[in-house]
N, C-alpha and C positions, 0 to 999 in steps of 0.2 A: 233377253242380249244374244246368244246362239240366231237367235233371225236374226238378227244385220247383216254379220255373216255372210248366214245362207244366201241372203240378198244381193250383199256385197259379192258372192262370187256368182252368183248366177248370172250377170251378162260380161265374163269371161268367160264363155264356151267352155268351164269347167264341168262336166257329162251332171246330171245329175244327183244320179246314187255317191259321186264324192264330195260335193258338197257341204253335205251334213257333217259327214267324217273330216276330211277338210278345214271345216268351222271350228268343233270340237277341239281337234290337233292342236288347233291355233289358240284357241284357248284355253289349253292347258302344257302348253310352252309360254303363252306371256300373262296368262291371268288378268285378261281381258276378252270382252265380245264385243268392244267398242274398235275391232281396227280393219284401219283400210289397205288392200288388195288393187297396187299399181303394179299395171301389165306392163314387165321391163319389153321394150322391144328392138329388135338385131334386125339389120335389116337382111337383106338379100345375100349381097355380095357377104358380111361376113360370118352370115349362118355359114355358110355354102367351106366355110373350115375347119367350124365346129365341129367337134366329135357327136356332139348331144344336141339335139336342134334347138332353140329356143320358137317360143313360141309366146305368142299373148295370152295364150290358152294355160304356159303352164310352169311361165318363171314370172315371179310379183313380188314387187319391194313392197315391205310391211308398214305403217304408218300407224302410230294412235296422235291423233291432231295434229299436231308438229312434231311428235316426237318418233324421228325412224330408228325404227328397229330389230327390223333383219331384213331374211329373204325366203322364200318358199319352193322350189321344185315338185311338180307335181309330173312323177312320171310314171313309166309304162315298159315292162319289159316280161319278156318269157320265159316261159317255163319249160315241160316233157311241152305239153300237148297245147296249152293257153298261152294265158299272159296272168301279171298282177300291175297293180298300180299300189304306186308308194310313192312317198314325200319323205321331202329332206327339209330343212328347216334347219339356216343359219342363219350366224348372231352378224350385228351392224360390219365384219372384218371381216367377215365372208369365207368365220371355222364355223364345222357341222355340228350342232347340237343338239340337234334331233333325227330320229328315221321311223319311219314308219310305214307296214306293208297293210297298205286301209284294205286292199281287199283280193285274198287269195282263191286260187280256179281251181287249183287240182284239189284230187285225193289224198296225193302223198308232197312233202315236202314244206308242209305248212312251215313248220321246223322253223325258218328263215324270218318270223313275224318275233323270234320272243325278243324281249328288253335283249336278254346278254347278251345274243349276236350279236343284236344291232349293236350294238355299247361299242362295238367295235369303226364305227365307221364315225363315233362321235369326236371330236376333237381335229378333225380334219382337213386340209385347209388345201389350196387351189399350186399349193409343190407337195402334194402329199400324194403320191401314186400307194395303189390297194390293187392286192392279186391273190385267190385263194391260192394260189400253191408256197406265199410267201409269209403276208404277212394277216390274210382276214384267216382263221378257223373251218376247217369242212363239217360237216355235217353227213353223218351218217343215215342217209336214204333221199336226204336231200342235196347231189351231188348237182345237178342241171341250175336248181336256184340258187344255190349261193353261186355258180357261176356269172349266174343272171344278174344276182343282183351289186356283187360283186365288181363284173364289167361295166354294168350300169352308171356305178360309182367312179369308179377309177375314169369312165368317158367322160361325166356329171362335174368332177376337180378339172380335170383337162379344158372343159370347157371356160368354165369357172378363170381358169389360169388364162385364158388366153380372154377371154374382155377384161378382165386389170388390166392384162398388158396395151391394150388399144380402151386403156382410160374407157368403157362401157358401161363400168359396175364402180 
């Protein structure tokens, strides 16, 4: 059944090395492997004012048959000398219900991939702001990655707020 999700993802431009990981996370969160991903399209004009750029390759509406399940965003953020790939899953109300570091490419800082640290983002909505100095805990030895992931999440939440205000979601 996981093959169905992987094939559905392939058509959306997700890099091959992420397709299987994204499919596995979707199945884990929603308990089904027969979920269809529909790309969210945002015009060039609207995208110009978004902190996180939305493409048909990174933001998707999830459906199982006629049931709307939520959204996923697949992003990439900088670490000290490389980048890491991450996934954020939203429910139908655009509340964060899951986040995962898909691929971390550095020798240090991989602790941001821990479930315990990522749980700080669960329950966040477009009306929330996250900041590594005030409401997101740091991790010794992963300062750059903590700042980068926190900034990426904050930008994504602001983007969701703008899209909601424009009735694009």
